[in-house]
BAMI-234012 format. One line per field, with one value per residue: x, y, z of N, C-alpha, C, CB in turn; residue number from 1; residue in three letters. Coordinates in steps of 0.1 Angstrom, whole numbers. Atoms other than C-alpha are relative to their C-alpha. Glycine has a CB too. Layout:
N
n.x (X, ...)
n.y (Y, ...)
n.z (Z, ...)
ca.x (X, ...)
ca.y (Y, ...)
ca.z (Z, ...)
c.x (X, ...)
c.y (Y, ...)
c.z (Z, ...)
cb.x (X, ...)
cb.y (Y, ...)
cb.z (Z, ...)
nr (NUM, ...)
rest (ALA, ...)
! end
This chain:
118
n.x (-1, 6, 7, -7, 9, 4, -8, -1, 16, 2, 4, -3, -9, 10, -2, -7, -5, 15, -5, -7, 7, 11, -8, 6, -9, -4, 13, 2, -8, 4, 8, -6, -14, 13, 6, -16, -2, 8, -2, -12, 10, 14, -4, -4, 18, 3, -12, 6, 9, -3, -7, -2, -16, -9, 9, -3, -14, 0, 2, -9, -3, 11, -1, -7, -12, 4, -4, -15, -4, 10, -13, -12, 3, 1, -17, -12, -1, -8, -11, 3, 12, -8, -6, 8, -3, -16, 4, 2, -13, -13, 4, -5, 15, 8, 10, 9, 13, 10, 0, 13, 9, 7, 3, 11, 8, -6, 2, 11, 0, -3, 7, 20, 9, -3, 9, 7, 6, 7)
n.y (10, 4, -12, -1, 9, -10, -12, 3, 4, -10, -11, -11, -3, -5, -14, -7, -4, -9, -14, -10, -10, -15, -5, -19, -9, 1, 2, -12, -4, 10, -10, -13, 8, 3, -11, -7, 6, 6, -15, -2, 6, -6, -12, 2, 3, -11, -3, 5, -5, -12, 4, 12, 3, 5, 19, 8, -2, 9, 19, 6, 4, 14, 5, 2, 11, 14, 4, 0, 6, 11, 2, 5, 22, 9, 4, 8, 15, 11, 6, 13, 7, 5, 7, 13, 6, 2, 10, 16, -1, -5, 11, 8, 5, 7, -9, -8, 3, -5, -14, -7, -2, -7, -8, -1, -2, -18, -10, 2, -2, -11, 2, 6, -10, -18, -3, 1, -12, -9)
n.z (14, 1, 8, 15, 6, 5, 10, 15, 1, 16, -8, -10, 14, 7, -7, 2, 10, 6, -7, 10, 18, -7, -3, 7, 14, 5, 11, 1, 4, 15, -1, 4, 13, 8, 13, 8, 19, 16, 3, 7, 12, 1, 12, 17, 11, 6, 8, 9, 8, 5, 13, 6, 1, -11, -9, 15, -6, -9, 5, 10, -3, -12, 12, 4, -13, -4, 16, 7, -7, 4, 7, -5, -3, 15, -4, -2, 4, 6, 1, -6, 9, 8, -14, 0, 15, -2, -8, 7, 10, -6, -11, 7, 8, -8, -16, 6, 2, -10, -2, 13, -8, -14, 9, 0, -8, -10, 9, -1, -9, -5, 11, -2, -11, 5, 7, -17, -6, 6)
ca.x (40, 5, 3, 30, -2, -21, -4, -8, -50, -65, -86, -62, -43, -74, -82, -43, -48, -87, -65, -40, -67, -84, -53, -74, -45, -36, -75, -72, -43, -55, -84, -72, -47, -83, -96, -61, -61, -96, -96, -61, -85, -114, -92, -71, -105, -111, -77, -87, -120, -108, -83, -92, -56, -40, -66, -65, -22, -28, -50, -24, -1, -18, -20, 11, 25, 1, 9, 51, 42, 19, 53, 78, 54, 55, 95, 101, 77, 98, 128, 111, 97, 138, 154, 129, 141, 179, 169, 155, 181, 208, 191, 204, 182, 174, 154, 136, 107, 99, 107, 83, 61, 58, 65, 38, 14, 27, 16, -15, -26, -16, -31, -66, -65, -54, -82, -104, -104, -109)
ca.y (-130, -125, -87, -97, -123, -91, -71, -96, -106, -96, -73, -54, -54, -43, -13, -3, -2, 20, 45, 52, 57, 83, 104, 141, 159, 133, 132, 170, 175, 144, 164, 195, 177, 166, 198, 218, 197, 192, 237, 232, 211, 234, 262, 243, 232, 272, 281, 255, 263, 302, 287, 265, 266, 253, 226, 217, 219, 198, 167, 169, 162, 137, 120, 120, 106, 78, 69, 72, 50, 20, 24, 17, -20, -27, -22, -39, -69, -77, -73, -101, -120, -119, -129, -154, -166, -163, -183, -214, -210, -211, -242, -277, -296, -322, -295, -279, -296, -295, -256, -251, -264, -247, -217, -220, -227, -195, -174, -194, -189, -153, -148, -161, -138, -103, -112, -123, -86, -70)
ca.z (423, 432, 414, 382, 378, 381, 357, 328, 336, 299, 325, 337, 300, 284, 310, 303, 273, 268, 296, 270, 235, 263, 265, 259, 245, 230, 211, 214, 196, 163, 164, 159, 132, 117, 110, 100, 68, 59, 62, 40, 16, 17, 4, -24, -35, -41, -55, -80, -87, -90, -113, -138, -154, -124, -117, -156, -144, -114, -130, -159, -138, -115, -149, -160, -123, -125, -165, -156, -125, -146, -171, -141, -128, -170, -166, -140, -147, -179, -165, -137, -169, -182, -147, -146, -186, -174, -144, -164, -191, -162, -143, -148, -172, -149, -125, -162, -168, -127, -127, -160, -141, -107, -133, -148, -123, -105, -137, -142, -106, -102, -139, -125, -91, -110, -138, -106, -96, -125)
c.x (-19, -6, 7, -14, -12, -3, -3, -17, -3, -9, 5, 11, -8, -3, 14, -5, -9, 9, 10, -3, -7, 2, -11, 4, 8, -16, 0, 5, 1, -12, 2, 7, -9, 0, 8, -7, -16, -3, 12, -3, -10, 10, 12, -10, -1, 10, -1, -14, 2, 6, -1, 6, 5, -7, 2, 20, -5, -6, 8, 12, 1, 2, 13, 11, -3, 2, 14, -5, -8, 15, 11, -3, -3, 14, 2, -7, 8, 8, -3, -4, 21, 6, -5, 10, 16, -3, 1, 10, 17, 0, 6, -10, -4, -11, -9, -13, -9, 0, -11, -11, -10, 0, -17, -16, -5, -11, -17, -8, -7, -10, -16, -4, -2, -17, -16, -9, 2, -15)
c.y (8, 20, 2, -8, 13, 6, -5, -3, 12, 12, 14, 5, 11, 16, 10, 5, 12, 12, 1, 5, 7, 13, 14, 5, -10, 3, 17, 6, -8, 9, 10, 1, -1, 14, 9, -7, -2, 17, 5, -4, 10, 5, -5, -5, 19, 2, -10, 2, 16, -2, -8, -8, -9, -13, -12, -9, -20, -15, 3, -7, -11, -15, -9, -11, -10, -7, -5, -15, -15, 4, -7, -11, 1, -1, -12, -15, -7, 0, -8, -8, 0, -8, -11, -10, -2, -16, -8, -1, -10, -15, -11, -8, -13, 12, 8, -2, 2, 23, 8, 0, 9, 12, 5, -4, 10, 9, -6, 5, 16, 7, 0, 11, 14, 1, -1, 19, 8, -2)
c.z (-1, -13, -13, -8, -1, -14, -14, 2, -11, 8, -3, -12, -13, 8, -3, -15, -7, 13, -13, -15, 10, 5, -7, 0, -10, -11, -5, -13, -17, -4, -4, -18, -13, -15, -7, -12, -4, -2, -9, -11, -7, -9, -14, -6, -3, -8, -13, -9, -6, -12, -10, -8, 10, 5, -8, 3, 6, -9, -13, 4, 8, -12, -7, 10, -4, -16, 4, 9, -4, -12, 6, 3, -14, 4, 9, 3, -15, 7, 12, -10, -4, 5, 1, -13, 9, 13, -8, -8, 8, 9, -7, -10, 4, 6, -12, -1, 15, -3, -8, 5, 8, -8, -8, 1, 10, -8, 0, 16, 3, -11, 0, 14, -7, -15, 11, 1, -11, -7)
cb.x (3, -4, 1, 18, -3, 6, 19, 11, -10, -12, 2, 5, 4, -13, -1, 13, 1, -24, 8, 9, -14, -6, 15, -7, 13, 10, -18, 6, 9, -7, -3, 13, 7, -16, -10, 21, 10, -20, 2, 11, -10, -10, 9, 13, -21, -3, 14, 1, -13, 6, 8, -5, 8, 2, -21, 1, 3, -11, -20, 4, 2, -25, -4, 2, -2, -17, 0, 16, -2, -22, 5, 6, -17, -5, 8, 9, -15, 4, 12, -11, -20, 6, -2, -19, -2, 11, -11, -14, 4, -1, -18, 6, 1, 10, 13, 4, 0, 8, 13, -3, 4, 10, 8, 3, 1, 23, 11, 0, 12, 15, 6, -3, 9, 27, 1, 20, 5, 10)
cb.y (-24, -9, 14, -9, -16, 6, 2, -16, 2, -10, -3, -6, -16, -12, -4, -5, -11, -9, -1, -5, -8, -2, -7, 9, 13, -10, -7, 4, -2, -20, 3, 3, -23, 3, 9, -6, -21, -13, 6, -7, -12, 9, 14, -9, -9, 10, -2, -8, -2, 7, -3, -1, 11, 11, -1, 19, 18, 7, -7, 10, 5, 6, 11, 11, -1, -2, 15, 15, 7, 2, 12, 7, -11, 9, 13, 6, -2, -1, 9, 1, 9, 6, 7, 4, 14, 20, -1, -5, 22, 18, -4, -6, -1, -8, 16, 3, -14, -8, 6, -9, -3, 2, -7, 3, -6, 8, -1, -15, -4, 4, -13, -24, 2, 2, -10, -3, 5, 5)
cb.z (4, 14, 9, -3, 9, 5, 2, -6, 17, -16, 12, 17, -8, 1, 15, 1, -8, 5, 19, 0, -16, 12, -6, 2, 7, 3, 10, 10, 12, 3, 9, 13, 5, 14, 4, 7, -3, 2, 13, 5, 5, 11, 10, -4, 14, 8, 10, 5, 6, 8, 2, -3, 2, 11, 3, -17, 16, 13, -5, -9, -1, 2, -6, -5, 18, 10, -13, 6, 12, -4, -2, 11, 13, -20, 8, 13, -1, -13, 0, 10, -12, -5, 13, -5, -19, 10, 7, -8, -3, 12, 4, 9, -18, 11, 16, -11, -6, 21, -2, -15, 4, 17, -7, -4, 3, -5, -15, -3, 3, 1, -5, 9, 17, -14, -13, 16, 14, -8)
nr (1, 2, 3, 4, 5, 6, 7, 8, 9, 10, 11, 12, 13, 14, 15, 16, 17, 18, 19, 20, 21, 22, 23, 24, 25, 26, 27, 28, 29, 30, 31, 32, 33, 34, 35, 36, 37, 38, 39, 40, 41, 42, 43, 44, 45, 46, 47, 48, 49, 50, 51, 52, 53, 54, 55, 56, 57, 58, 59, 60, 61, 62, 63, 64, 65, 66, 67, 68, 69, 70, 71, 72, 73, 74, 75, 76, 77, 78, 79, 80, 81, 82, 83, 84, 85, 86, 87, 88, 89, 90, 91, 92, 93, 94, 95, 96, 97, 98, 99, 100, 101, 102, 103, 104, 105, 106, 107, 108, 109, 110, 111, 112, 113, 114, 115, 116, 117, 118)
rest (MET, ALA, GLU, ASN, GLU, ARG, ARG, ASP, ASP, PRO, VAL, ASP, LEU, LEU, LEU, ARG, GLY, SER, ARG, GLU, LEU, LEU, HIS, PRO, GLU, ALA, LEU, VAL, ALA, GLU, ALA, THR, LYS, ASP, LEU, VAL, LYS, GLU, GLU, ILE, ARG, HIS, LEU, LEU, GLU, ARG, LYS, LEU, LYS, GLU, ASN, PRO, GLU, LEU, ALA, LYS, GLU, LEU, ARG, ASP, ALA, VAL, HIS, ASP, LEU, LEU, GLU, ALA, ARG, ALA, ARG, GLU, TYR, ALA, ALA, LEU, LEU, ARG, VAL, THR, ALA, ALA, SER, ALA, ARG, LEU, GLY, PHE, ALA, ALA, ALA, PRO, ASP, SER, VAL, LYS, GLY, VAL, LEU, ALA, ARG, ASP, VAL, ALA, SER, LEU, LEU, THR, ARG, GLU, LEU, GLY, THR, LEU, VAL, ASP, LYS, ILE)
! end
């Protein structure tokens, strides 16, 4: 029983966790991966500097992608709004007042949070 208690000891847990973090082969592999990524990034940056037309094409494609994502999110918001209106229309008259207040409160709170972030 003393052995099980020792294994659950916070100091022992910390030491075991530290040993797992300090596996040198894992650290070397991770560092090598980071170096390879950095080297690839530098190579790509050089190629883009050498070819401004390709750099512009990439910028335009990224812009188009971000714009498409924004349109997707706008469409999702419209679907959500239509679903909420449908749910409200299908709700019994006895709960519509409470539902309307809850939705208004939620929207006010969320819009306030969104405005604060901007």
